ZAPA-207045 format. One line per 5 residues: their letters; for each residue x, y, z of C-alpha. Coordinates in nm, 4 decimals. Layout:
# ZAPA-207045
a) X:Y:Z | ...
This chain:
# ZAPA-207045
xxxxx) 3.4677:1.9761:-0.6249 | 3.2148:1.9383:-0.8642 | 2.9639:1.6446:-0.7893 | 3.1012:1.6572:-0.4248 | 2.8259:1.6899:-0.1492
xxxxx) 2.8799:1.9985:0.0794 | 2.6631:1.9281:0.3531 | 2.7665:1.7263:0.6474 | 2.4589:1.5622:0.6989 | 2.3326:1.4916:0.3542
xxxxx) 2.7220:1.3095:0.3156 | 2.6362:1.1128:0.5759 | 2.2812:0.9747:0.4710 | 2.4262:0.9290:0.1627 | 2.3207:0.5182:0.0394
xxxxx) 2.1182:0.5346:0.3938 | 1.7652:0.3916:0.3591 | 1.5293:0.6993:0.3119 | 1.2718:0.7535:0.5971 | 0.8967:0.7753:0.5589
xxxxx) 0.8784:1.1966:0.5215 | 1.1205:1.1771:0.2356 | 0.9983:0.8743:0.0610 | 0.5928:1.0367:0.1237 | 0.7548:1.3703:-0.0323
xxxxx) 0.8838:1.2292:-0.3153 | 0.5861:1.0113:-0.3894 | 0.3678:1.2293:-0.3735 | 0.5971:1.4600:-0.6139 | 0.5475:1.1372:-0.8308
xxxxx) 0.2125:1.1087:-0.8258 | 0.1429:1.4927:-0.9264 | 0.4258:1.4230:-1.2249 | 0.1654:1.1336:-1.3315 | -0.1471:1.3368:-1.3149
xxxxx) 0.0542:1.5892:-1.4901 | 0.1130:1.3703:-1.7738 | -0.2271:1.2311:-1.8216 | -0.3746:1.5637:-1.8338 | -0.1069:1.6762:-2.0959
xxxxx) -0.2114:1.3527:-2.2865 | -0.5495:1.4416:-2.2852 | -0.4968:1.7949:-2.4201 | -0.2799:1.6243:-2.6916 | -0.5929:1.3780:-2.7749
xxxxx) -0.8285:1.6772:-2.8056 | -0.5841:1.8759:-3.0210 | -0.5451:1.5586:-3.2397 | -0.9265:1.5222:-3.2352 | -0.9529:1.9144:-3.3321
xxxxx) -0.7256:1.9230:-3.6395 | -0.8641:1.5498:-3.7442 | -1.2473:1.6278:-3.7761 | -1.4543:1.9203:-3.7712 | -1.5669:1.9311:-3.4262
xxxxx) -1.4920:2.2417:-3.2044 | -1.1691:2.1547:-2.9582 | -1.2714:2.0105:-2.6171 | -1.1227:1.8232:-2.3468 | -1.1702:1.4658:-2.3715
xxxxx) -1.3498:1.3736:-2.0050 | -1.3602:0.9941:-1.9936 | -1.5429:0.7896:-1.7767 | -1.4435:0.7510:-1.4421 | -1.3314:0.3591:-1.5288
xxxxx) -1.1171:0.4666:-1.7969 | -0.9713:0.7834:-1.6114 | -0.8222:0.5461:-1.3160 | -0.7001:0.2789:-1.5532 | -0.5218:0.5240:-1.7509
xxxxx) -0.3654:0.6838:-1.4872 | -0.2867:0.3305:-1.3464 | -0.1254:0.2128:-1.6746 | 0.0612:0.5886:-1.7049 | 0.1931:0.5484:-1.3483
xxxxx) 0.3140:0.1788:-1.3538 | 0.4639:0.3044:-1.7250 | 0.6355:0.5838:-1.5611 | 0.7297:0.4629:-1.2270 | 0.8878:0.0759:-1.3399
xxxxx) 1.1124:0.2290:-1.6477 | 1.2480:0.4572:-1.4150 | 1.3317:0.2392:-1.1318 | 1.4300:-0.0290:-1.3397 | 1.6843:0.2836:-1.5251
xxxxx) 1.8342:0.5322:-1.3001 | 1.6336:0.4217:-1.0317 | 1.4620:0.7549:-0.9326 | 1.1800:0.8868:-1.0802 | 1.1146:1.2615:-1.1229
xxxxx) 0.9485:1.3093:-0.7725 | 1.2368:1.0961:-0.5993 | 1.5105:1.2681:-0.7802 | 1.3841:1.6331:-0.6292 | 1.4066:1.4791:-0.3162
xxxxx) 1.7610:1.2782:-0.3456 | 1.6110:0.9373:-0.3675 | 1.6913:0.5889:-0.5671 | 1.5100:0.2291:-0.5751 | 1.7929:0.0072:-0.5653
xxxxx) 1.7825:-0.3844:-0.5277 | 1.8157:-0.5661:-0.1501 | 2.2001:-0.5780:-0.2618 | 2.2261:-0.2038:-0.3732 | 2.2395:-0.2537:-0.7235
xxxxx) 2.0058:-0.0859:-0.9568 | 1.6591:-0.2971:-0.9815 | 1.5315:-0.5233:-1.2499 | 1.2799:-0.4716:-1.4628 | 1.0299:-0.7475:-1.3499
xxxxx) 1.0768:-0.6246:-0.9677 | 1.0068:-0.2949:-1.0726 | 0.7427:-0.3307:-1.2762 | 0.5705:-0.5009:-0.9833 | 0.6642:-0.2592:-0.7273
xxxxx) 0.5440:0.0090:-0.9360 | 0.2064:-0.2007:-0.9893 | 0.1762:-0.2399:-0.5865 | 0.2384:0.1272:-0.5322 | -0.0028:0.2585:-0.7885
xxxxx) -0.2622:0.0385:-0.6748 | -0.2304:0.1146:-0.3281 | -0.2325:0.4637:-0.4208 | 0.1201:0.5013:-0.2198 | -0.0436:0.3293:0.1461
xxxxx) 0.2259:0.0974:0.1346 | 0.4546:0.3812:0.2985 | 0.3005:0.3601:0.5980 | 0.4626:0.0516:0.6920 | 0.7561:0.2606:0.7248
xxxxx) 0.6510:0.3903:1.0198 | 0.6886:0.0798:1.1897 | 0.9936:-0.0346:1.0135 | 1.3046:-0.0435:1.1793 | 1.4621:-0.0518:0.8685
xxxxx) 1.3001:0.2187:0.6848 | 1.1174:-0.0572:0.4837 | 0.7597:-0.0294:0.3039 | 0.5277:-0.2790:0.2128 | 0.6901:-0.2720:-0.1487
xxxxx) 1.0121:-0.3114:-0.0382 | 0.8863:-0.5954:0.1642 | 0.7509:-0.7406:-0.1222 | 0.9792:-0.6977:-0.4100 | 1.3103:-0.6925:-0.2359
xxxxx) 1.4008:-0.3272:-0.2980 | 1.4932:-0.0471:-0.0889 | 1.4831:0.3535:-0.1063 | 1.7791:0.5671:-0.0195 | 1.9285:0.8097:-0.0043
xxxxx) 2.1605:0.8890:-0.3411 | 2.2564:1.2771:-0.4576 | 2.5690:1.1088:-0.5918 | 2.5236:0.7925:-0.8491 | 2.7216:0.4986:-0.7357
xxxxx) 2.6954:0.5312:-0.3791 | 2.3850:0.3862:-0.3057 | 2.5685:0.0323:-0.2422 | 2.7589:0.1835:0.0060 | 2.5135:0.1873:0.3377
xxx) 2.2012:0.0739:0.2060 | 2.2235:-0.2118:0.4449 | 2.1965:0.0048:0.7442
């Protein structure tokens, strides 16, 4: 049957809170995606400057402060929009994770925004708390009332996320 989870272990994990390794891999993939989007925007900006002016093409090199600010803004935008929509950013989708509210429903835009701000501002280090949490909750989950669950199939995230 299409959409069926065939692996027994994966089927049992569906809707349960994700562990540290899964969350760390998903977070690392999301961080890589943010950096790729930033690099693509720099390339695009360089092409636009080249086309509009008579200057030769060169890759823009913003100051470190601008780099940090732009990566922060891109990261918050990408993560908060993904988490308040489908519940999964690109890296999390690869690992089969979804961010949901404490009740298992989609995260509100406001909570998704603050979770993204905390995550990007701390460079994802709030995930370390998952190692010591009996409920696999990160610092962001504790502050924002969210949870990261295994969710290969939509609609089943609510079923077991409190376990």
